[in-house]
DRENDO-1510 file (C-alpha; in Angstrom, 1 decimal, always signed):
<recs>
REC; n; res; u; v; w
REC; 1; MET; -14.4; -17.9; +9.9 .
REC; 2; GLY; -16.3; -15.2; +9.4 .
REC; 3; SER; -14.7; -11.6; +8.6 .
REC; 4; GLY; -16.3; -9.8; +11.7 .
REC; 5; ARG; -13.5; -7.6; +14.0 .
REC; 6; TYR; -15.5; -9.8; +16.8 .
REC; 7; MET; -16.2; -13.6; +18.4 .
REC; 8; THR; -18.8; -14.3; +21.0 .
REC; 9; ALA; -16.9; -16.8; +23.6 .
REC; 10; ARG; -18.6; -20.4; +21.9 .
REC; 11; GLU; -18.1; -19.1; +18.6 .
REC; 12; ALA; -13.9; -18.0; +19.5 .
REC; 13; ALA; -13.6; -21.7; +21.3 .
REC; 14; GLY; -15.9; -22.9; +18.2 .
REC; 15; GLU; -12.8; -21.7; +15.9 .
REC; 16; LEU; -10.1; -23.7; +17.9 .
REC; 17; GLY; -11.5; -26.5; +18.9 .
REC; 18; VAL; -11.0; -25.8; +22.3 .
REC; 19; SER; -13.3; -25.9; +25.6 .
REC; 20; LEU; -14.5; -22.5; +26.8 .
REC; 21; PRO; -12.2; -23.3; +30.1 .
REC; 22; THR; -9.5; -23.2; +27.2 .
REC; 23; LEU; -10.6; -20.6; +25.7 .
REC; 24; TYR; -10.0; -18.7; +29.2 .
REC; 25; ALA; -7.1; -19.7; +29.6 .
REC; 26; TYR; -5.9; -18.3; +26.2 .
REC; 27; VAL; -6.7; -14.7; +27.5 .
REC; 28; SER; -5.7; -14.9; +30.3 .
REC; 29; ARG; -1.8; -15.3; +29.2 .
REC; 30; GLY; -2.7; -13.0; +26.5 .
REC; 31; MET; -2.6; -15.2; +23.6 .
REC; 32; VAL; -6.7; -14.1; +22.7 .
REC; 33; ARG; -7.3; -10.5; +23.4 .
REC; 34; SER; -11.1; -9.8; +25.1 .
REC; 35; GLU; -13.0; -7.0; +26.1 .
REC; 36; ALA; -16.5; -5.9; +27.5 .
REC; 37; VAL; -19.4; -5.7; +25.7 .
REC; 38; GLU; -21.6; -2.5; +26.9 .
REC; 39; GLY; -24.3; -2.9; +28.2 .
REC; 40; GLY; -24.0; -7.1; +28.9 .
REC; 41; GLN; -23.6; -8.8; +32.4 .
REC; 42; ARG; -19.9; -10.0; +32.4 .
REC; 43; SER; -20.2; -10.7; +28.8 .
REC; 44; ARG; -17.4; -10.5; +26.9 .
REC; 45; ARG; -15.7; -10.8; +23.2 .
REC; 46; TYR; -13.4; -12.0; +21.7 .
REC; 47; ARG; -10.6; -10.3; +18.7 .
REC; 48; ALA; -10.9; -12.4; +15.5 .
REC; 49; GLU; -8.0; -11.0; +14.4 .
REC; 50; ASP; -6.2; -12.8; +17.7 .
REC; 51; VAL; -8.3; -15.9; +17.2 .
REC; 52; ARG; -7.5; -16.2; +13.5 .
REC; 53; ALA; -3.9; -16.0; +14.5 .
REC; 54; LEU; -3.7; -18.7; +16.7 .
REC; 55; LEU; -4.7; -20.7; +14.5 .
REC; 56; GLU; -2.5; -20.0; +12.1 .
REC; 57; ARG; +0.1; -20.7; +14.9 .
REC; 58; LYS; -1.7; -23.9; +15.2 .
REC; 59; GLU; -1.3; -24.5; +11.7 .
REC; 60; ARG; +2.3; -23.8; +11.1 .
REC; 61; ARG; +3.0; -26.9; +13.4 .
REC; 62; ARG; +0.6; -29.2; +12.3 .
REC; 63; ASP; +1.4; -28.8; +9.0 .
REC; 64; PRO; +4.4; -26.4; +7.8 .
REC; 65; GLU; +4.4; -27.1; +4.3 .
REC; 66; ARG; +1.2; -26.1; +4.0 .
REC; 67; ALA; +1.7; -23.2; +6.1 .
REC; 68; ALA; +4.2; -21.8; +4.6 .
REC; 69; GLU; +2.4; -21.7; +1.4 .
REC; 70; GLY; -0.7; -20.1; +2.4 .
REC; 71; ALA; +1.6; -17.6; +4.3 .
REC; 72; LEU; +2.0; -16.2; +0.7 .
REC; 73; ARG; -1.8; -15.1; +0.7 .
REC; 74; TRP; -2.6; -12.9; +3.4 .
REC; 75; GLY; -1.2; -15.7; +6.2 .
REC; 76; ALA; +1.4; -15.0; +8.6 .
REC; 77; PRO; +4.5; -13.3; +8.3 .
REC; 78; VAL; +6.9; -14.3; +5.6 .
REC; 79; LEU; +9.6; -11.7; +6.7 .
REC; 80; GLU; +10.8; -8.9; +9.6 .
REC; 81; SER; +10.3; -5.9; +9.6 .
REC; 82; GLY; +10.2; -2.5; +11.7 .
REC; 83; ILE; +8.5; +0.1; +8.9 .
REC; 84; THR; +4.7; -0.8; +8.9 .
REC; 85; LEU; +2.5; -2.0; +11.5 .
REC; 86; VAL; -1.0; -3.0; +11.1 .
REC; 87; GLU; -3.3; -3.6; +14.5 .
REC; 88; GLY; -7.2; -3.3; +15.6 .
REC; 89; GLY; -7.8; -1.4; +11.7 .
REC; 90; ARG; -5.1; +1.2; +12.3 .
REC; 91; LEU; -2.1; +1.7; +10.3 .
REC; 92; PHE; +1.5; +2.9; +12.2 .
REC; 93; TYR; +4.7; +3.9; +10.6 .
REC; 94; ARG; +7.8; +3.4; +12.9 .
REC; 95; GLY; +5.4; +3.6; +15.6 .
REC; 96; ARG; +3.4; +6.4; +14.8 .
REC; 97; ASP; -0.4; +6.6; +14.1 .
REC; 98; VAL; -0.6; +7.2; +9.8 .
REC; 99; GLY; -3.9; +9.3; +10.1 .
REC; 100; GLU; -1.5; +11.7; +12.5 .
REC; 101; LEU; +1.7; +11.9; +10.0 .
REC; 102; ALA; -0.6; +12.7; +7.2 .
REC; 103; ALA; -2.3; +15.5; +8.9 .
REC; 104; GLY; +1.0; +17.1; +9.6 .
REC; 105; SER; +3.8; +16.0; +8.1 .
REC; 106; SER; +5.3; +16.1; +4.7 .
REC; 107; ILE; +6.4; +12.7; +2.9 .
REC; 108; GLU; +9.8; +13.7; +3.5 .
REC; 109; GLU; +9.5; +13.6; +6.7 .
REC; 110; VAL; +8.0; +10.6; +6.6 .
REC; 111; ALA; +10.7; +9.4; +4.2 .
REC; 112; ALA; +12.9; +10.3; +7.6 .
REC; 113; LEU; +10.8; +8.6; +9.7 .
REC; 114; ILE; +11.2; +5.3; +7.5 .
REC; 115; TRP; +14.1; +5.7; +6.4 .
REC; 116; ALA; +16.2; +6.8; +9.4 .
REC; 117; GLY; +13.4; +6.6; +12.4 .
REC; 118; ASP; +13.8; +10.6; +12.7 .
REC; 119; PRO; +11.7; +12.9; +10.4 .
REC; 120; GLY; +13.6; +15.7; +12.0 .
REC; 121; GLU; +16.4; +14.4; +9.8 .
REC; 122; ALA; +14.6; +15.3; +6.7 .
REC; 123; ASP; +16.5; +18.8; +5.6 .
REC; 124; ASN; +19.7; +17.2; +6.3 .
REC; 125; ILE; +19.0; +14.2; +4.1 .
REC; 126; PHE; +16.7; +16.2; +1.1 .
REC; 127; ALA; +19.5; +19.0; +1.4 .
REC; 128; ARG; +21.2; +18.3; -1.2 .
REC; 129; HIS; +19.5; +19.3; -4.8 .
REC; 130; GLU; +20.8; +18.5; -8.6 .
REC; 131; ASP; +19.6; +19.1; -11.5 .
REC; 132; LEU; +18.6; +16.1; -14.2 .
REC; 133; SER; +21.6; +15.0; -15.5 .
REC; 134; ARG; +21.6; +15.2; -19.9 .
REC; 135; PRO; +21.0; +11.9; -20.9 .
REC; 136; LEU; +17.6; +12.1; -18.1 .
REC; 137; ARG; +16.3; +15.1; -19.8 .
REC; 138; GLU; +17.0; +13.9; -23.5 .
REC; 139; THR; +14.9; +10.6; -22.4 .
REC; 140; LEU; +12.2; +12.7; -20.7 .
REC; 141; ALA; +11.8; +14.5; -24.2 .
REC; 142; THR; +11.3; +11.5; -25.9 .
REC; 143; LEU; +7.9; +10.0; -23.9 .
REC; 144; GLY; +5.3; +12.5; -24.0 .
REC; 145; GLY; +1.6; +11.2; -24.0 .
REC; 146; LEU; +2.9; +8.4; -21.8 .
REC; 147; PRO; +1.3; +8.0; -18.4 .
REC; 148; PRO; +3.4; +9.1; -15.8 .
REC; 149; ALA; +3.9; +5.3; -14.0 .
REC; 150; GLU; +5.4; +4.5; -17.5 .
REC; 151; VAL; +7.5; +7.2; -17.1 .
REC; 152; PHE; +9.1; +6.9; -13.7 .
REC; 153; GLN; +9.7; +2.6; -15.4 .
REC; 154; ALA; +11.8; +4.4; -18.7 .
REC; 155; LEU; +13.7; +6.8; -16.7 .
REC; 156; LEU; +14.9; +5.1; -14.0 .
REC; 157; PRO; +17.3; +2.7; -16.1 .
REC; 158; VAL; +18.7; +6.0; -17.2 .
REC; 159; ALA; +19.0; +7.2; -13.8 .
REC; 160; ALA; +21.0; +3.8; -13.0 .
REC; 161; ALA; +23.3; +4.1; -15.6 .
REC; 162; TRP; +24.4; +7.1; -14.9 .
REC; 163; ASP; +25.0; +7.3; -11.4 .
REC; 164; PRO; +27.5; +4.9; -10.1 .
REC; 165; VAL; +27.4; +5.9; -6.7 .
REC; 166; GLY; +23.6; +3.7; -6.6 .
REC; 167; TYR; +25.6; +1.2; -6.2 .
REC; 168; ASP; +26.6; +2.2; -2.4 .
REC; 169; LEU; +24.1; +0.1; -0.9 .
REC; 170; ARG; +25.5; +1.5; +3.2 .
REC; 171; PRO; +21.8; +3.6; +5.3 .
REC; 172; ALA; +22.7; +6.7; +4.3 .
REC; 173; ALA; +23.7; +5.9; +0.6 .
REC; 174; VAL; +20.6; +4.4; -0.1 .
REC; 175; ALA; +18.6; +7.0; +1.3 .
REC; 176; ARG; +20.9; +9.6; -0.6 .
REC; 177; THR; +19.9; +7.5; -3.9 .
REC; 178; GLY; +15.8; +7.6; -2.6 .
REC; 179; VAL; +15.8; +11.4; -2.8 .
REC; 180; LYS; +17.5; +11.5; -6.4 .
REC; 181; ILE; +14.8; +8.8; -7.3 .
REC; 182; LEU; +12.0; +10.5; -5.7 .
REC; 183; ARG; +13.0; +14.0; -7.3 .
REC; 184; LEU; +13.3; +12.7; -10.5 .
REC; 185; MET; +9.6; +11.3; -10.5 .
REC; 186; ALA; +8.6; +14.7; -8.9 .
REC; 187; ARG; +10.2; +16.2; -11.6 .
REC; 188; ALA; +9.0; +14.0; -14.6 .
REC; 189; VAL; +5.7; +15.8; -13.5 .
REC; 190; GLY; +6.6; +19.1; -12.7 .
REC; 191; GLY; +9.8; +19.9; -14.4 .
REC; 192; ASP; +13.0; +21.5; -13.2 .
REC; 193; GLY; +13.1; +23.3; -10.0 .
REC; 194; THR; +13.8; +23.1; -6.0 .
REC; 195; GLY; +11.2; +22.4; -3.2 .
REC; 196; ARG; +9.5; +20.3; -1.9 .
REC; 197; THR; +8.1; +17.3; -4.0 .
REC; 198; ALA; +4.4; +17.9; -3.5 .
REC; 199; GLU; +4.6; +21.2; -4.7 .
REC; 200; THR; +7.1; +19.7; -8.0 .
REC; 201; LEU; +3.5; +17.7; -8.5 .
REC; 202; GLY; +1.0; +20.0; -7.6 .
REC; 203; ARG; +2.9; +22.6; -10.0 .
REC; 204; GLY; +3.3; +20.1; -13.0 .
REC; 205; TRP; -0.2; +18.2; -12.6 .
REC; 206; CYS; -2.5; +21.6; -10.7 .
REC; 207; PRO; -0.8; +25.5; -11.0 .
REC; 208; GLY; -3.3; +27.0; -10.3 .
REC; 209; GLU; -4.5; +25.0; -6.9 .
REC; 210; PRO; -1.7; +27.0; -4.7 .
REC; 211; ASP; -3.1; +24.8; -1.9 .
REC; 212; ALA; -2.8; +21.7; -3.8 .
REC; 213; ALA; +0.6; +20.5; -2.4 .
REC; 214; ALA; -1.2; +20.0; +1.0 .
REC; 215; LEU; -3.6; +17.1; -0.5 .
REC; 216; ILE; -0.7; +16.2; -2.6 .
REC; 217; ASP; +1.1; +15.7; +0.7 .
REC; 218; ALA; -1.2; +13.6; +2.3 .
REC; 219; ALA; -2.1; +11.3; +0.0 .
REC; 220; LEU; +1.7; +10.7; -0.4 .
REC; 221; VAL; +1.9; +10.0; +3.4 .
REC; 222; TYR; -1.7; +7.3; +3.4 .
REC; 223; CYS; +0.5; +5.6; +0.3 .
REC; 224; ALA; +4.3; +5.2; +1.7 .
REC; 225; ASP; +4.1; +2.0; +3.4 .
REC; 226; HIS; +1.7; -0.5; +4.2 .
REC; 227; GLU; +4.0; -3.5; +5.4 .
REC; 228; LEU; +4.2; -6.5; +3.2 .
REC; 229; PRO; +2.1; -6.1; -0.6 .
REC; 230; VAL; +3.2; -7.4; -3.7 .
REC; 231; SER; +5.0; -4.7; -5.4 .
REC; 232; THR; +7.0; -4.4; -2.0 .
REC; 233; PHE; +7.3; -8.0; -1.6 .
REC; 234; ALA; +9.0; -7.8; -4.8 .
REC; 235; ALA; +11.2; -4.8; -3.9 .
REC; 236; ARG; +12.6; -6.8; -0.8 .
REC; 237; CYS; +13.6; -9.5; -3.2 .
REC; 238; VAL; +15.6; -8.0; -5.3 .
REC; 239; ALA; +17.2; -5.8; -2.7 .
REC; 240; SER; +18.3; -9.2; -1.1 .
REC; 241; ALA; +19.5; -10.2; -4.6 .
REC; 242; ARG; +21.3; -6.8; -4.2 .
REC; 243; ALA; +20.4; -5.0; -6.4 .
REC; 244; THR; +20.6; -1.2; -6.4 .
REC; 245; PRO; +18.1; +1.0; -5.2 .
REC; 246; TYR; +16.7; +2.2; -8.4 .
REC; 247; ALA; +15.7; -1.7; -9.6 .
REC; 248; VAL; +14.3; -2.1; -6.1 .
REC; 249; VAL; +11.7; +0.4; -7.7 .
REC; 250; GLN; +11.7; -0.7; -11.4 .
REC; 251; ALA; +10.4; -3.9; -9.1 .
REC; 252; GLY; +8.3; -2.2; -7.3 .
REC; 253; LEU; +6.9; -0.2; -10.0 .
REC; 254; ALA; +6.9; -3.8; -12.0 .
REC; 255; ALA; +4.0; -5.5; -9.8 .
REC; 256; LEU; +1.9; -2.2; -8.5 .
REC; 257; GLY; +0.5; -1.8; -12.3 .
REC; 258; GLY; -0.9; -5.2; -11.8 .
REC; 259; VAL; -4.7; -4.7; -11.8 .
REC; 260; ARG; -4.3; -6.5; -8.4 .
REC; 261; HIS; -2.6; -3.9; -7.3 .
REC; 262; GLY; -1.8; +0.0; -7.7 .
REC; 263; GLY; -4.0; -0.9; -11.3 .
REC; 264; GLN; -7.2; -1.3; -9.0 .
REC; 265; VAL; -7.4; +2.5; -9.3 .
REC; 266; GLU; -7.9; +2.3; -13.0 .
REC; 267; LEU; -11.1; +0.0; -11.9 .
REC; 268; VAL; -12.7; +3.1; -9.7 .
REC; 269; GLU; -11.6; +5.2; -12.1 .
REC; 270; ALA; -13.9; +3.5; -14.7 .
REC; 271; PHE; -16.4; +2.6; -12.1 .
REC; 272; LEU; -16.9; +6.1; -11.3 .
REC; 273; ARG; -17.1; +7.7; -14.4 .
REC; 274; GLU; -20.0; +4.6; -15.0 .
REC; 275; VAL; -22.0; +5.9; -12.0 .
REC; 276; GLU; -21.3; +9.1; -13.4 .
REC; 277; THR; -22.8; +8.1; -17.0 .
REC; 278; VAL; -25.6; +6.5; -15.5 .
REC; 279; GLY; -26.6; +8.7; -13.3 .
REC; 280; ASP; -28.1; +6.7; -10.1 .
REC; 281; ALA; -25.0; +4.4; -7.9 .
REC; 282; ARG; -27.3; +2.2; -6.6 .
REC; 283; ALA; -28.4; +0.7; -9.8 .
REC; 284; VAL; -24.4; +0.7; -11.1 .
REC; 285; VAL; -24.1; -1.4; -7.9 .
REC; 286; SER; -27.1; -3.5; -8.3 .
REC; 287; GLY; -26.0; -4.0; -11.2 .
REC; 288; ARG; -22.6; -5.3; -11.1 .
REC; 289; LEU; -23.1; -7.4; -8.3 .
REC; 290; ARG; -25.7; -9.3; -10.1 .
REC; 291; ARG; -22.7; -9.7; -13.1 .
REC; 292; GLY; -20.3; -10.8; -10.4 .
REC; 293; ASP; -18.1; -7.1; -11.7 .
REC; 294; GLY; -17.4; -7.1; -8.3 .
REC; 295; ILE; -17.1; -3.4; -6.8 .
REC; 296; PRO; -13.3; -1.7; -7.1 .
REC; 297; GLY; -12.0; +0.4; -4.2 .
REC; 298; PHE; -14.0; -0.7; -1.2 .
REC; 299; GLY; -13.3; -3.7; +1.0 .
REC; 300; HIS; -9.8; -4.3; +1.8 .
REC; 301; PRO; -8.8; -8.0; +3.9 .
REC; 302; LEU; -7.3; -6.2; +6.9 .
REC; 303; TYR; -9.7; -3.9; +7.7 .
REC; 304; PRO; -12.8; -5.7; +8.2 .
REC; 305; GLU; -13.9; -2.3; +9.8 .
REC; 306; GLY; -13.0; -0.1; +6.9 .
REC; 307; ASP; -9.2; +1.3; +5.3 .
REC; 308; PRO; -8.0; +3.5; +7.6 .
REC; 309; ARG; -6.3; +5.3; +4.7 .
REC; 310; GLY; -9.6; +5.2; +2.6 .
REC; 311; ALA; -11.2; +6.9; +5.1 .
REC; 312; GLY; -8.5; +10.0; +6.3 .
REC; 313; LEU; -7.6; +10.8; +2.4 .
REC; 314; LEU; -11.3; +11.3; +1.9 .
REC; 315; ARG; -11.4; +13.5; +4.5 .
REC; 316; ALA; -8.7; +15.5; +3.6 .
REC; 317; THR; -10.1; +15.9; +0.7 .
REC; 318; VAL; -13.6; +16.9; +1.9 .
REC; 319; GLY; -11.3; +19.7; +3.7 .
REC; 320; PHE; -9.8; +20.4; +0.8 .
REC; 321; HIS; -12.5; +21.6; -0.8 .
REC; 322; PRO; -15.7; +20.2; +0.7 .
REC; 323; GLU; -18.5; +21.8; -2.2 .
REC; 324; ILE; -16.3; +19.8; -4.9 .
REC; 325; PRO; -18.3; +17.0; -7.3 .
REC; 326; ALA; -15.6; +15.0; -6.8 .
REC; 327; VAL; -16.5; +14.3; -3.0 .
REC; 328; ALA; -20.5; +14.3; -3.6 .
REC; 329; LEU; -19.7; +11.3; -6.0 .
REC; 330; ALA; -17.6; +9.7; -3.7 .
REC; 331; ASP; -20.2; +10.3; -0.8 .
REC; 332; THR; -23.4; +9.3; -3.0 .
REC; 333; VAL; -20.7; +5.9; -4.2 .
REC; 334; SER; -19.6; +5.1; -0.4 .
REC; 335; GLU; -23.8; +5.3; +1.0 .
REC; 336; ALA; -25.2; +3.1; -1.7 .
REC; 337; VAL; -21.9; +0.2; -1.3 .
REC; 338; LEU; -22.3; +0.8; +2.2 .
REC; 339; ASP; -26.0; -0.3; +2.2 .
REC; 340; LEU; -25.9; -2.9; -0.4 .
REC; 341; THR; -22.6; -4.7; +0.9 .
REC; 342; GLY; -21.0; -3.6; +4.1 .
REC; 343; GLU; -18.5; -2.2; +3.0 .
REC; 344; ARG; -16.2; +0.6; +3.4 .
REC; 345; PRO; -13.8; +2.9; +0.4 .
REC; 346; THR; -10.4; +1.8; +0.4 .
REC; 347; VAL; -7.9; +3.6; -0.8 .
REC; 348; ASP; -7.8; +3.5; -4.2 .
REC; 349; LEU; -12.0; +5.0; -3.9 .
REC; 350; ALA; -9.7; +7.9; -1.9 .
REC; 351; LEU; -7.1; +7.5; -4.9 .
REC; 352; ALA; -9.2; +8.6; -7.6 .
REC; 353; THR; -11.5; +11.3; -5.9 .
REC; 354; VAL; -8.1; +13.3; -5.3 .
REC; 355; ALA; -7.3; +12.8; -9.0 .
REC; 356; ARG; -11.1; +13.8; -10.0 .
REC; 357; ALA; -10.7; +17.1; -7.0 .
REC; 358; LEU; -7.6; +18.1; -8.2 .
REC; 359; GLY; -8.0; +17.7; -11.8 .
REC; 360; LEU; -4.8; +15.3; -12.6 .
REC; 361; PRO; -4.6; +14.0; -15.6 .
REC; 362; PRO; -5.0; +10.2; -16.8 .
REC; 363; GLY; -2.8; +7.9; -14.8 .
REC; 364; GLY; -2.3; +10.7; -11.7 .
REC; 365; ALA; -4.0; +9.2; -9.3 .
REC; 366; VAL; -1.6; +5.9; -9.5 .
REC; 367; ALA; +1.5; +7.8; -10.2 .
REC; 368; LEU; +0.3; +10.0; -6.6 .
REC; 369; PHE; +0.5; +5.9; -5.5 .
REC; 370; ALA; +3.5; +5.1; -6.6 .
REC; 371; VAL; +5.6; +8.5; -6.1 .
REC; 372; GLY; +4.2; +7.9; -2.6 .
REC; 373; ARG; +5.1; +4.1; -2.2 .
REC; 374; THR; +9.2; +4.6; -3.3 .
REC; 375; VAL; +9.3; +6.2; +0.0 .
REC; 376; GLY; +8.4; +2.3; +1.0 .
REC; 377; TRP; +10.4; +0.7; -1.0 .
REC; 378; ILE; +13.0; +2.4; -0.1 .
REC; 379; GLY; +12.9; +2.0; +3.7 .
REC; 380; HIS; +12.8; -2.2; +2.7 .
REC; 381; ALA; +15.1; -2.1; +0.9 .
REC; 382; ILE; +17.6; -0.3; +3.6 .
REC; 383; GLU; +16.4; -3.2; +5.9 .
REC; 384; GLN; +17.2; -6.1; +3.8 .
REC; 385; TYR; +20.7; -4.9; +2.5 .
REC; 386; ALA; +21.5; -5.0; +6.3 .
REC; 387; SER; +20.5; -8.2; +7.1 .
REC; 388; ASP; +22.6; -9.6; +4.3 .
REC; 389; THR; +20.1; -12.6; +3.5 .
REC; 390; LEU; +19.1; -13.4; +0.3 .
REC; 391; VAL; +15.1; -14.2; -0.1 .
REC; 392; ARG; +14.7; -17.7; -1.9 .
REC; 393; PRO; +11.8; -19.8; -0.7 .
REC; 394; ARG; +11.1; -23.4; -2.4 .
REC; 395; ALA; +8.3; -24.5; -4.3 .
REC; 396; ARG; +6.4; -27.8; -3.5 .
REC; 397; TYR; +6.9; -29.2; -7.1 .
REC; 398; VAL; +3.4; -31.0; -8.3 .
REC; 399; GLY; +4.8; -32.2; -11.2 .
REC; 400; LEU; +5.3; -35.8; -13.5 .
REC; 401; LEU; +7.8; -37.4; -11.7 .
REC; 402; PRO; +11.1; -38.5; -13.3 .
REC; 403; SER; +10.0; -42.3; -13.1 .
REC; 404; VAL; +6.3; -42.0; -14.5 .
REC; 405; VAL; +8.2; -39.8; -17.7 .
REC; 406; ALA; +10.9; -42.5; -18.1 .
REC; 407; HIS; +8.2; -45.5; -18.1 .
REC; 408; ALA; +5.8; -43.2; -20.8 .
REC; 409; THR; +8.5; -42.6; -23.2 .
REC; 410; PRO; +8.7; -45.1; -26.2 .
</recs>
């Protein structure tokens, strides 16, 4: 099946292996959505995502084992969550459009929405301020020169060891631990002091940019959650074992650092440096396509028409400083990639552009991703603790059978 958003009636019926009258019956029952084609006489187009979902349901009924295997690779949902919805090319946190949240909410308000269901609870949840403990300050002093995300990974076990309250897994207590973790991350970059997360990060990274906090907040909000990527799945598995929120975030960070997840941002940064060096975006993109290298930062399986996080965060960066070279570079690269491949920017390209616009140090873009996504990991931990179930899938054994081994042994 192609990656387009819509299909004709014949294409949809062909994919489903049914007649046109059966397809129309699916539409009447709400199983496949259709809409009129502009300018067409009685012509309609059909949502490809609905056709794919219907095919997956059929596959699960016909071959449950194969369907379960496929669910781990962009397949059918494997866990229930009330946090994030990806639908129709848009992204929602608890039913609220993420673009609207990023334009007018702080990461603290979004954390309150994800953790407690009410952004108005942010002042209560984030009311308490605590200084870094001496063990944390001493540990932090030894970590100079490390990328921020690795600093976070080194600090969390120390913080956990000195925080027995972290073992309280009730929702309000987990939220309080989440606040401690967020503030620890921010202070690792911006030092001690009060203020919102974005302000603390801005103080450490770009003290000469008083308006940077708004763009940092937008980046954090766009990164806060994205349903069930590998880092969030890892976080939920750890939470299902009833490990502490500190361990949950450590698991998320470990997965985020992989090149197929948050590490994509570093590949994008290398790609942008290559374009700068060569001075010809189209030539660089063409060369990568010829070599089969791929174009990092473009195209997302969940968004055939473009990642709304990438588009929204790039718009926010333009609003921060429309004439900045980082914006011009992103525009030039995006035009070349769209012309040659038809793909649009993801949040990874947008994060790399934000890092350039703000002059963040090496690893700053990935750290932004990590701090924002920590809000989602804590939200998923709260859900998983409440469900009181262990995530324990089975493996389908494909190795040698004991009888074969016994006969082969001399």
